Structures are given as structure tokens and as C-alpha cells.
N, C-alpha and C positions, 0 to 999 in steps of 0.2 A: 401538767404543763408540758409545753411542747419545750422539748430538749435539742437547740440546734448547735451544731458542732462546724465552725469555720474555721478551714484549714488551707495553706498552698503557700508558694514559696514567699521570700521576703521582697516587700516591694510590689507586691501584686497588686495592691488596694484594698485589701480585706477590710481596714477598719472603715474608711473612707466610705466604702460600698455600704457596709454594715450601718454608717451613720445615718444615710438616706434611709434605708429601708427600716431601721428603728422608727423614723420620724413617720413613715407611714404606719406603722403598726399603731403609734402612740396617736395618731388622727383618729383612729379606729376605737379609743378608748381601751386598748390593749394594754396590760401593766406587762413591763418590761425587765428584766435583770441581766446585767451584761459580767463577765469574769473574763478577763485576759490572761492567758500563760505566755510568758514570756524567760527567757534566759537571763540577762544581767539586769536590763534597765527596760522601763517601758514610761512614757507618757499616754500611750493607748486610753486608761482611763481617765485622763482630765478630758479628752477628748469627748468619750462615753459621758462625763459627768455633764459636761455641758448641756447635755439633753434631759438633765434632773432624774435620772434613774439609778437604782442603786447597782453600785459598779465594785467590783473586788478585782486584786490582781493577786497572781501567784508569779514569783521569779524561781526559777529551777536552781540558779547559781551553779554549783559543780554537779550537776544532775542533767542526764537529757532530758529536754522538756517534755518530750511525750511519756517517758516514763514517770514523770513527775505530775504530768497531766491525768496520767491513769489512774496514780495512786490517791488523788484529789477528787475524783468524779464525785464520789458519794458524798464528800463533805460540801462540794458547790452544787450539788442538787439541793443538799438541806439546806444550805445556807439561802438560795433561790426561792426555795418553799417559805422559809420565814419569812422573805419579804414580799409574800403573795403573788409570785409574777405567774404569771400566764405563760411570758413565754422566756425562756433564758439562752442568751447566747454566748456561748464558750469559743472565744476566739484561741487559738493556738499558734506557736510560732511553728512547730515544724520545721526545723531547722534541716533536718536530715530527711536525704529523699526517700529513705527507707522507712521513715515512720509510718503506721498504720493507726491515727488517732480515731476512726470512725468505729460506730458502736451500733449492734442491731438493735433495730427499734427508734432508733435517734437519726432525724435528718442530718446529712453529712454533705457539707457546702463545700468544693473545692475552688480557690479563686486563682487562676494562673492569667499572667497579661501576654499579649501578643507582640510583646518585645523581648520576650524570654528565649525566642529562637525555635525555628520548627521542630527541633529536636527536641524539645523540652519534655513533652509530653510523655517518651519512652522512658525518660530519664526520673522522672518524678516518684512514680511507684504505687504503693498503695494510697498513699494520698490524693491520689487522683481516680485511678483504676476502682475503688472500693466507693466512691463518691455516688451522692443520688442526683445531686444539681453540680455542673462546672459552670461557672463563672467566667466569662474570658474580659478581660478590663484592655485599656489604651487602644481601642480597636480604632479610634479616631487618628490617630498617628501613623497607621500603616495603610496600604492599599488595599481596595477591594480582593485583590487577588492573594496576598498575603493573608488577609484574613478567612478565605476560603479554605489555602492551604492548612493553616492552622486548626480551623475546626475541624477538616478532614483528619488530620493527624489526631487529634484527641478522640474522635469518633472510634478511629480505630484501636486503640488502647480502652476506651470505654464505652461502647455500642449501646448500653440503655441507661446511661446518665442524661437529663434534660440538660440542653446546653444553654447557656443565656447568654446574650451579648448586653454589657453593661459599663456605660460612661460613668465612672466615678467623679468626675469635676462636676456634672449638673444633673447626676443622680437618674438621667435616662436608663430605664430598665429596671429599676429598683422596684418599680410597682407590682411587676409580674413576681419578681422573686419573692415580696411579701406574701403575694398569693399562694405562691408555693409553699412558704413556711405555715400560712394557715391550713393549707389542706392537710400536714404532716398530722399524724397520730399522736395525741398526748398519751406521756406515760406517769404512772402512776408511782415507780421508784426506780433508782437507774442500778440498785444493789441487785446481782444476779443479770444483770445484760451482759453481753458477750461483745468484745471485740470482733471486728472483721476480720481482721488479720493481726498476726503475731509481729509482737515489736520486735527489734532488731535484738541479736544477742550481746550483752555489754558487759561481760563480767571477766577481766583480765587485771593484770599488774596495775595497767594505768589507772584502770577504773578505782582502783583504791589508792591512788595519789603517787605511783612512780613517775619519774622523770628521767631517769637514766635510760641512753639508748642501747640497744644490744640484745641477741636473744638471750643472752645469760640471764637479763633481769626481766624476760617475759614470761609469764604463766597465765594459768586459765586459758580462757576461750580465745586463741590467738590464732589468724587465719593468713598465709602467705601467699604473694604473688606467684602465679604458674606462668612463668616465662617461655615455658616451652612450647605455648600457645602463638606464641609472636616470633619466636627462633627461624632465623635463614638460614 
């Protein structure tokens, strides 16, 4: 089974682009399953469900969505295998720009949109710089010069990834994305695979339910601002 991990900032068009891509896969007679990892609520399972494919949803609730995602990868893989899927699309929220959901041996797709600002590629972190394919959306809304600058900024952060321009409204560019998915190597199991980058450290008093503000209430992994850097 080909295990495809789709990440990117909110509202970049991840689900819309993947719906077009899955339609291409289904047209080729390929069995597809989809899973969406989100935080509090999602309706994306209904959108994937319109394609009449197996769909699962995981809501992380009070947990970091990508820590939750990593803890459930094995179960998600086994579920897709039970559905006899040949391609598994795992779309994760990845709301923290420090998150690193890419897995060695699995195709990692990062989606980012032209409207997010030319400095965004520098801020996204491992979600972008460990990706195999970077999909740029909403290019029809900005000028050619803005598209070129944004493309160059992405290449500076991740010079080895394939960069595709895709229109989420009409699906232009998703046929090539489908071909890239089919060029990826299937895996026999997810157990024993390795994350391409470590997850953020997240063990502090606030992780365990603390709500009071102040150093006396803080314990565990706590990092403070270095004001000296900006002092005049």
C-alpha cells in the first residue's frame, strides 16, 4: 500500500486538492482510503465520503494533533489494509509550524498557498523542509511575479522537493500529482518506520491541565524569551 501523508497550514486547500487527485486515482481503478486527523471538529470526512471511499477521522481534542497522529499511525495503516486500499491518503492538521509529520519511506506532500506571504516558507519548519512534494495553491489570485518569488523562497528552504502548482477550484495540476503518487514506493507496514524529524517537546504543567499564569505554576519543559537579543 502506498502511504501518502498530506500536510500544510490551515486553508491551504489540502482537502480540495486531494479530492481532485483521488478522483484521478479512482478513474484508474485504484482502491483508495482516506483518513483525516484534526483538532476539535472536521467535516472533511463528509467531503471524502462523496467519493464513496472508506474514510476515517481522528480528533486529537486536548492533545497536539501531530503527537496524536504519530501515536495512531500503526492503527491507521492497519485499518486501511483491512479496507484493501492500494493508496492511503492521510491528511493531518499540522497546526503547529514546528510539527514534523513526514515519515521515512512514505510520500510526504506539503501544501502551501500563494496568499500566505513570501516569508511563510521560512516559518513553516519541518512540514515543508522535509517534504518530497510541495504543492502551491491559489496561484490564480496573485501576479506572475509574486508566484515566481514565492516559488524561489520555497526552493531556498527545500531545494530537493518537487514543486507543483495546482488550482484547487478546477483541479488543474492534480493529474501530475496523481502520477507522482503512483511513482512512490508501496510499504508493507508502518511499524518500525522513522519520523524524518523529531516532534516538538511538549511536557510542561500546561500540558497536564494547569491554567494559572506565573512562573511558580510552571514545571517541566519550560522555555523563556531571551529579551537580550532585542535590547537596546
